[in-house]
C-alpha positions as CSV (number, residue, x, y, z in Angstrom):
1,M,46.2,-32.6,-7.5
2,P,48.9,-33.9,-5.1
3,M,49.7,-37.6,-5.1
4,S,47.9,-39.5,-2.4
5,S,50.0,-41.1,0.5
6,R,47.5,-42.8,2.7
7,F,49.5,-45.1,5.0
8,V,46.5,-47.3,5.9
9,R,46.0,-48.4,2.4
10,A,46.6,-52.1,1.9
11,S,49.3,-52.9,-0.8
12,K,51.8,-55.6,-1.3
13,Y,54.3,-53.0,-2.6
14,R,54.2,-50.8,0.5
15,H,57.5,-52.1,1.7
16,V,59.5,-52.3,-1.5
17,Y,63.1,-51.2,-0.9
18,G,66.1,-50.8,-3.2
19,T,69.6,-52.2,-2.6
20,A,72.7,-51.2,-4.6
21,A,75.1,-54.0,-5.6
22,R,78.5,-54.1,-4.0
23,R,81.2,-52.4,-6.0
24,E,82.8,-55.7,-7.1
25,L,79.3,-56.7,-8.5
26,S,79.0,-53.4,-10.4
27,Y,80.7,-52.4,-13.7
28,D,83.7,-50.1,-13.1
29,N,86.0,-48.2,-15.5
30,V,83.2,-47.5,-18.1
31,K,83.8,-44.5,-20.4
32,V,80.4,-42.8,-20.5
33,S,79.6,-40.5,-23.4
34,G,79.7,-36.9,-22.6
35,N,77.2,-35.9,-25.3
36,A,74.7,-33.3,-24.2
37,W,71.7,-35.0,-26.0
38,D,68.9,-36.0,-23.5
39,T,69.2,-39.8,-23.3
40,N,69.1,-42.5,-20.7
41,L,72.6,-43.6,-21.9
42,I,71.9,-47.3,-21.1
43,K,69.6,-50.1,-22.2
44,V,69.4,-53.5,-20.5
45,N,68.2,-57.1,-21.4
46,P,68.7,-60.4,-19.5
47,K,72.1,-61.0,-21.1
48,F,73.8,-57.6,-21.8
49,F,73.6,-53.9,-21.2
50,S,74.5,-51.3,-23.8
51,L,76.1,-48.0,-22.9
52,N,76.8,-44.9,-25.0
53,W,80.6,-44.7,-25.1
54,N,83.0,-41.8,-25.0
55,S,85.3,-42.7,-27.9
56,S,87.5,-41.1,-30.5
57,G,87.2,-41.6,-34.2
58,G,83.4,-41.3,-34.7
59,G,80.5,-42.6,-32.5
60,A,80.5,-45.9,-30.6
61,F,78.7,-47.7,-27.9
62,A,79.6,-50.8,-25.8
63,V,77.7,-54.0,-25.2
64,I,78.8,-55.6,-21.9
65,P,77.7,-59.0,-20.7
66,L,76.0,-58.9,-17.3
67,S,78.4,-61.6,-16.1
68,M,81.4,-59.2,-16.7
69,T,81.3,-57.5,-13.3
70,G,84.2,-55.6,-11.8
71,K,86.7,-53.5,-13.7
72,I,86.0,-53.3,-17.4
73,S,89.0,-53.6,-19.7
74,D,90.3,-50.6,-21.6
75,A,90.6,-53.0,-24.6
76,L,86.8,-53.8,-24.7
77,P,85.7,-54.1,-28.3
78,L,83.2,-51.4,-29.2
79,Y,80.3,-51.2,-31.7
80,R,81.5,-48.9,-34.4
81,G,80.4,-47.6,-37.8
82,H,78.7,-44.3,-36.9
83,S,80.8,-41.2,-37.9
84,A,79.4,-39.1,-35.0
85,A,78.2,-39.6,-31.4
86,V,75.7,-42.4,-30.7
87,L,72.6,-40.9,-29.1
88,D,70.4,-44.0,-28.3
89,T,70.3,-47.8,-28.5
90,D,67.7,-50.4,-28.1
91,F,67.7,-54.2,-27.8
92,S,65.3,-56.3,-29.8
93,P,62.6,-57.6,-27.3
94,F,62.6,-60.9,-29.2
95,N,66.3,-61.4,-29.8
96,D,68.7,-60.6,-27.0
97,N,71.6,-60.6,-29.5
98,L,70.2,-57.9,-31.8
99,I,70.6,-54.2,-31.1
100,A,69.8,-51.0,-32.9
101,S,71.5,-47.6,-32.6
102,G,70.8,-44.0,-33.7
103,A,73.4,-41.3,-33.9
104,E,74.3,-37.7,-34.8
105,D,75.3,-38.8,-38.3
106,S,71.6,-39.3,-39.1
107,K,71.9,-43.1,-39.5
108,V,70.3,-46.1,-37.8
109,F,72.5,-49.2,-37.6
110,L,71.7,-52.8,-36.6
111,Y,74.3,-55.1,-35.0
112,T,74.3,-58.7,-34.0
113,I,76.0,-59.4,-30.6
114,P,78.3,-62.3,-30.2
115,D,77.9,-64.3,-27.0
116,E,81.7,-64.4,-26.5
117,I,83.6,-61.1,-26.5
118,G,86.4,-61.1,-29.1
119,E,89.2,-58.7,-29.7
120,V,88.0,-56.6,-32.7
121,D,85.3,-53.9,-32.9
122,I,81.9,-54.9,-34.2
123,E,80.5,-53.5,-37.4
124,P,76.8,-53.1,-38.3
125,V,75.0,-55.8,-40.3
126,V,72.3,-53.4,-41.6
127,R,72.5,-49.6,-42.2
128,L,69.4,-47.4,-42.5
129,T,70.2,-44.1,-43.9
130,S,67.1,-42.1,-45.0
131,H,66.9,-39.6,-42.1
132,G,68.1,-36.1,-42.9
133,R,69.4,-35.1,-39.4
134,K,70.5,-36.7,-36.2
135,V,68.5,-39.7,-34.9
136,G,67.8,-39.2,-31.2
137,Q,65.6,-42.2,-30.4
138,V,65.3,-45.8,-31.6
139,L,62.6,-48.1,-30.1
140,F,61.6,-51.6,-31.2
141,N,57.9,-52.5,-31.5
142,P,56.8,-54.6,-28.4
143,V,54.7,-57.0,-30.4
144,A,56.0,-57.4,-34.0
145,E,59.4,-58.9,-34.8
146,N,62.0,-56.7,-36.5
147,V,59.9,-53.6,-36.5
148,L,61.8,-50.5,-35.4
149,L,60.8,-46.9,-34.8
150,S,63.3,-44.1,-35.1
151,A,62.8,-40.4,-34.3
152,S,65.0,-37.7,-35.8
153,A,65.8,-34.0,-35.6
154,D,64.5,-33.8,-39.2
155,L,61.1,-33.8,-37.4
156,T,60.0,-37.1,-38.7
157,M,59.7,-40.6,-37.3
158,K,60.2,-43.7,-39.4
159,L,59.1,-47.3,-39.2
160,W,61.6,-49.9,-40.5
161,D,61.5,-53.5,-41.3
162,V,65.0,-54.1,-40.2
163,E,65.3,-57.6,-41.5
164,K,64.6,-56.4,-45.1
165,G,66.5,-53.1,-44.4
166,V,63.6,-51.0,-45.8
167,E,61.7,-47.9,-44.6
168,K,58.0,-48.8,-44.4
169,Q,56.4,-45.6,-43.2
170,E,57.3,-41.9,-42.5
171,I,55.4,-40.2,-39.7
172,T,55.1,-36.5,-39.8
173,G,53.3,-33.9,-37.6
174,H,56.0,-32.6,-35.2
175,M,56.9,-28.9,-35.4
176,E,60.1,-29.1,-33.4
177,I,62.6,-31.7,-32.2
178,I,61.1,-34.9,-30.8
179,Q,62.2,-35.3,-27.1
180,S,60.7,-38.7,-26.2
181,V,58.7,-41.6,-27.7
182,A,56.8,-44.6,-26.2
183,W,54.9,-47.5,-27.7
184,N,51.6,-48.6,-26.2
185,Y,51.1,-52.2,-24.9
186,N,50.1,-53.8,-28.2
187,G,52.4,-51.7,-30.4
188,T,49.7,-49.9,-32.4
189,L,50.1,-46.3,-31.0
190,V,53.1,-44.1,-30.2
191,A,53.0,-41.2,-27.7
192,T,55.6,-38.4,-28.1
193,T,56.8,-35.3,-26.4
194,C,58.3,-32.4,-28.4
195,R,60.2,-29.2,-27.9
196,D,57.0,-27.3,-29.0
197,K,55.5,-28.4,-25.7
198,K,52.9,-30.6,-27.3
199,L,51.9,-34.1,-26.3
200,R,50.9,-36.3,-29.3
201,V,49.5,-39.8,-29.8
202,F,50.0,-41.3,-33.3
203,D,48.6,-44.2,-35.1
204,V,51.9,-44.8,-36.7
205,R,50.9,-47.3,-39.4
206,S,48.5,-44.7,-41.0
207,N,50.6,-41.6,-40.1
208,K,47.6,-40.1,-38.2
209,I,47.7,-38.0,-35.1
210,V,44.8,-39.4,-33.0
211,Q,45.2,-37.0,-30.0
212,T,47.2,-33.9,-29.2
213,A,47.4,-31.6,-26.2
214,D,49.5,-28.9,-24.6
215,G,52.0,-30.6,-22.3
216,H,54.3,-29.2,-19.6
217,A,54.8,-25.5,-20.0
218,G,58.5,-25.3,-19.2
219,V,61.2,-25.1,-21.8
220,K,63.3,-28.0,-20.5
221,G,63.1,-31.6,-21.6
222,S,59.9,-33.6,-21.3
223,R,59.5,-37.4,-21.3
224,V,56.6,-39.8,-21.8
225,V,55.9,-43.4,-20.8
226,W,52.9,-45.7,-21.5
227,M,51.4,-47.1,-18.4
228,G,51.2,-50.8,-19.2
229,N,48.1,-52.4,-20.7
230,S,46.0,-49.3,-20.3
231,D,45.1,-46.1,-22.1
232,R,47.0,-44.0,-19.6
233,I,50.3,-42.3,-20.1
234,A,52.6,-40.5,-17.7
235,T,54.7,-37.5,-18.7
236,T,57.5,-35.6,-16.8
237,G,58.6,-32.1,-17.5
238,F,58.8,-28.6,-16.0
239,S,56.4,-25.8,-15.2
240,K,57.0,-22.2,-16.4
241,M,58.5,-21.6,-13.0
242,S,60.9,-24.6,-13.6
243,D,59.1,-26.8,-11.0
244,R,59.6,-30.5,-12.0
245,Q,56.3,-32.1,-12.7
246,V,54.6,-35.5,-13.4
247,Y,51.2,-35.7,-15.2
248,V,49.0,-38.7,-15.9
249,W,46.8,-38.6,-19.0
250,D,43.9,-40.5,-20.6
251,T,45.0,-41.0,-24.2
252,T,41.4,-41.2,-25.4
253,N,40.9,-37.6,-24.2
254,L,44.0,-35.4,-23.8
255,A,42.0,-32.3,-23.1
256,T,43.3,-32.0,-19.5
257,P,45.6,-34.3,-17.5
258,L,43.9,-36.7,-15.0
259,K,46.6,-36.1,-12.4
260,T,49.1,-33.3,-12.0
261,N,51.9,-33.0,-9.4
262,N,54.7,-30.7,-8.8
263,L,57.7,-32.6,-7.4
264,D,60.5,-30.2,-6.6
265,T,62.6,-27.4,-8.1
266,S,65.7,-29.4,-9.1
267,S,67.0,-28.8,-12.6
268,G,67.6,-32.4,-13.9
269,V,65.3,-34.0,-16.5
270,I,63.2,-36.8,-14.9
271,M,63.4,-40.2,-16.5
272,P,60.1,-42.1,-16.0
273,F,59.8,-46.0,-16.1
274,Y,56.6,-47.9,-15.6
275,D,56.2,-51.5,-14.6
276,G,52.9,-52.7,-15.9
277,D,52.9,-56.0,-13.9
278,S,53.1,-54.2,-10.5
279,N,51.5,-50.8,-11.7
280,M,54.5,-49.0,-10.3
281,L,56.0,-45.8,-11.7
282,Y,59.7,-45.1,-11.0
283,L,61.0,-41.5,-11.4
284,A,64.7,-40.8,-11.6
285,G,66.0,-37.3,-12.0
286,K,69.3,-36.7,-13.8
287,G,71.8,-35.4,-11.3
288,D,69.7,-36.8,-8.4
289,G,70.8,-39.6,-6.2
290,N,67.3,-40.8,-5.4
291,I,64.7,-42.8,-7.3
292,R,61.1,-42.2,-6.3
293,Y,58.5,-44.9,-6.9
294,Y,54.7,-44.8,-6.8
295,E,51.8,-47.3,-7.2
296,Y,49.0,-46.4,-9.6
297,E,45.6,-47.7,-8.7
298,N,42.1,-46.6,-9.7
299,D,43.5,-43.4,-11.3
300,E,45.2,-42.5,-8.0
301,M,49.0,-42.3,-7.6
302,F,50.2,-43.5,-4.2
303,V,53.6,-42.7,-2.8
304,L,55.5,-45.8,-1.9
305,S,59.0,-44.8,-1.0
306,E,62.3,-43.8,-2.6
307,Y,65.8,-45.2,-3.1
308,S,68.4,-42.8,-1.8
309,S,72.0,-42.4,-2.7
310,N,74.6,-39.6,-2.5
311,V,76.0,-40.5,-6.0
312,P,74.2,-38.6,-8.8
313,Q,72.8,-40.5,-11.7
314,R,73.5,-39.6,-15.4
315,G,71.3,-42.3,-16.8
316,L,69.2,-45.3,-15.9
317,G,67.8,-48.4,-17.5
318,F,65.5,-51.2,-16.3
319,M,65.8,-54.9,-16.8
320,P,62.8,-56.6,-18.5
321,K,60.7,-58.5,-16.0
322,R,61.7,-61.9,-17.5
323,G,65.3,-61.3,-16.4
324,L,64.6,-60.8,-12.6
325,N,65.4,-63.1,-9.7
326,V,62.0,-64.2,-8.6
327,N,63.4,-66.4,-5.8
328,D,64.5,-63.2,-4.0
329,C,61.2,-61.5,-4.7
330,E,63.0,-59.0,-6.9
331,I,60.3,-57.0,-8.7
332,A,62.6,-54.6,-10.5
333,R,66.3,-54.0,-11.2
334,A,67.6,-50.7,-12.4
335,F,71.1,-50.1,-13.8
336,K,72.3,-46.7,-12.7
337,V,75.0,-44.8,-14.8
338,S,77.3,-42.5,-12.8
339,N,80.7,-41.2,-13.7
340,G,82.8,-44.2,-14.6
341,I,80.5,-46.9,-13.2
342,V,77.3,-48.7,-13.8
343,E,75.6,-49.9,-10.6
344,P,72.7,-52.4,-10.5
345,I,70.0,-51.6,-7.9
346,S,67.6,-54.4,-6.9
347,F,64.1,-53.6,-5.8
348,T,62.6,-56.3,-3.6
349,V,59.5,-57.1,-1.6
350,P,60.3,-58.7,1.8
351,R,58.6,-62.2,2.1
352,K,59.3,-65.0,4.6
353,S,58.2,-67.8,2.4
354,D,60.7,-69.4,-0.1
355,S,57.9,-70.5,-2.5
356,F,57.0,-68.7,-5.7
357,Q,55.1,-65.5,-5.0
358,G,52.5,-65.6,-7.7
359,D,50.8,-62.3,-6.5
360,L,54.1,-60.5,-7.1
361,F,54.8,-62.1,-10.4
362,P,51.8,-62.4,-12.8
363,D,52.6,-63.7,-16.2
364,C,54.9,-61.2,-17.9
365,I,55.9,-60.3,-21.5
366,G,58.2,-63.0,-22.9
367,D,60.8,-63.0,-25.7
368,E,58.6,-64.5,-28.5
369,A,57.0,-62.1,-31.0
370,A,53.2,-62.2,-31.4
371,L,53.4,-61.0,-35.1
372,T,55.7,-61.0,-38.0
373,A,56.7,-57.6,-39.5
374,D,54.7,-58.4,-42.6
375,A,51.6,-59.2,-40.6
376,W,51.9,-56.0,-38.5
377,F,52.5,-53.7,-41.5
378,G,49.6,-55.5,-43.1
379,G,47.3,-54.2,-40.3
380,E,47.2,-57.2,-37.9
381,T,47.0,-56.4,-34.2
382,A,47.9,-58.7,-31.2
383,D,48.8,-58.4,-27.6
384,P,52.3,-59.5,-26.4
385,K,52.8,-63.1,-25.7
386,L,53.1,-63.8,-21.9
387,I,55.2,-66.3,-20.0
388,S,55.1,-67.6,-16.4
389,L,58.1,-66.9,-14.1
390,E,57.3,-69.7,-11.6
391,K,60.2,-71.8,-12.8
392,G,62.5,-68.9,-13.0
393,F,64.1,-67.3,-16.1
394,T,66.3,-69.2,-18.5
395,A,68.2,-67.1,-21.0
396,S,67.1,-67.9,-24.5
397,V,69.5,-69.6,-27.0
398,K,71.1,-67.0,-29.3
399,K,68.8,-66.3,-32.2
400,E,70.3,-65.8,-35.6
401,F,69.4,-62.5,-37.3
402,V,69.7,-62.9,-41.0
403,A,69.2,-59.7,-43.1
404,S,67.5,-60.1,-46.4
405,V,69.5,-60.2,-49.7
406,A,68.6,-56.6,-50.4
407,A,69.7,-55.4,-46.9
408,Q,72.9,-57.4,-47.2
409,A,73.6,-55.9,-50.7
410,A,73.1,-52.4,-49.3
411,E,75.4,-53.2,-46.5
412,D,78.1,-54.5,-48.9
413,I,78.0,-51.2,-50.8
414,V,78.6,-49.1,-47.7
415,A,80.8,-51.4,-45.5
416,P,83.9,-49.6,-44.5
417,L,87.2,-50.5,-46.1
418,K,90.0,-51.0,-43.7
419,N,93.1,-51.9,-45.7
420,D,94.6,-52.3,-49.2
421,K,93.3,-55.9,-49.5
422,D,89.8,-54.7,-48.8
423,Y,90.1,-52.0,-51.5
424,Q,91.4,-54.5,-54.0
425,E,88.6,-56.9,-53.3
426,A,86.0,-54.2,-53.5
427,Y,87.5,-53.0,-56.8
428,H,87.4,-56.4,-58.4
429,K,83.9,-57.0,-57.1
430,L,82.6,-53.8,-58.6
431,R,84.4,-54.5,-61.8
432,Q,82.8,-57.9,-62.1
433,E,79.4,-56.4,-61.3
434,N,80.0,-53.8,-64.0
435,E,80.8,-56.5,-66.6
436,D,77.7,-58.5,-65.6
437,L,75.5,-55.4,-66.1
438,K,77.1,-54.8,-69.5
439,N,76.4,-58.4,-70.6
440,Q,72.8,-58.1,-69.4
441,I,72.3,-54.8,-71.3
442,A,73.9,-56.4,-74.4
443,Q,71.5,-59.4,-74.2
444,K,68.6,-57.0,-73.8
445,D,69.7,-55.0,-76.9
446,V,69.8,-58.2,-78.9
447,K,66.2,-59.1,-77.7
448,I,65.0,-55.6,-78.6
449,R,66.5,-55.9,-82.1
450,L,64.8,-59.3,-82.6
451,L,61.5,-57.9,-81.5
452,E,61.8,-54.9,-83.8
453,V,62.5,-57.3,-86.8
454,Q,59.5,-59.4,-85.9
455,L,57.3,-56.3,-85.6
456,E,58.5,-55.1,-89.1
457,Q,57.7,-58.5,-90.6
458,L,54.2,-58.4,-89.0
459,T,53.4,-54.9,-90.3
460,S,54.7,-55.6,-93.8
461,A,52.8,-58.9,-94.1
């Protein structure tokens, strides 16, 4: 079915328009990764954006403060540690200074982000290493703190408690490489698209596939996004004839899509983004200059408009709602990655009044977790905690991420050694640990001999 475009329909979002930032308010001289993996390249939070970086000597990504507009220095410190290209990153939704990365070296790393940029590269604080092949997606749970999902070319997904540095669950069921993953609103289900052209919905805590369906028939990349606090998901992909498509599905019954629409015959993968507060779906094709946007209401998709540009996009990321400028009626802000530049695009609704527009800004998801990792893995369920934007957004104070003793110990073992002093310190540390273990074994041997003597005395009495 084609998407509806009735011009007489009343909607407060009918006149949304996008405006690109001036060049001096963009981020110039960025070294965007040239890796061929299908990724959005960029993630955004209210303090920083991360960008997959084109670097030598292993994989790296950059984390750039939003205040650092203009030309980015060639000496920008990078987030290193991976031995091959970084494929995806994700900020913690509850700690703006914590970020996860997945890479071609099959590893998942966690980094803490300093508020002030220094002069040295950043090394990971936690390393998660049990995937067998490259890690293409990392995505934090939207409700529980320190719960991370990773998806790998070893055809598995894993759930991690990143604070403890441990794998909590392996999710199986994919027959080919996973192309896209998306959490639902309360972080209990995950929808995936796959190279085998199947759409799946998982209950990840129990490793069960609750729904599966045939997705887009084309061989090119397919994406999925959950449509806010609902049981609807949207997928983008290609038909057998290479038409670009968008489908809407009911996740309680994936037998057939609720809505299907052929968009055009361009070749770039379409990146979908959904704003659950305004019920707007944004579609941005790789290699396109435009961003289409629609309003979803009563299982109908209404065309609103599109942002147009003659500069093709390589990737795109959206700011969380809590980071927007509500005084300017900014309902969304995209960060567009092109060759050598990241360009913010602000989507606004024209209003004459200077007062807070409560109809445009309902309470939105905040930066406080509703559940601990232990509670979530224990089976508890909760909706995200909401905040009001009436008084505007205030960036949260930096939260300290403290890895558990076990995670720190694992990190100590694999931390890279940079010079002779590091090697000497590591040698003496390992030597001391070896001596301590020998002493413990000797003490246990003595206890065993004492127990054997006592046992002989008892049996001979």
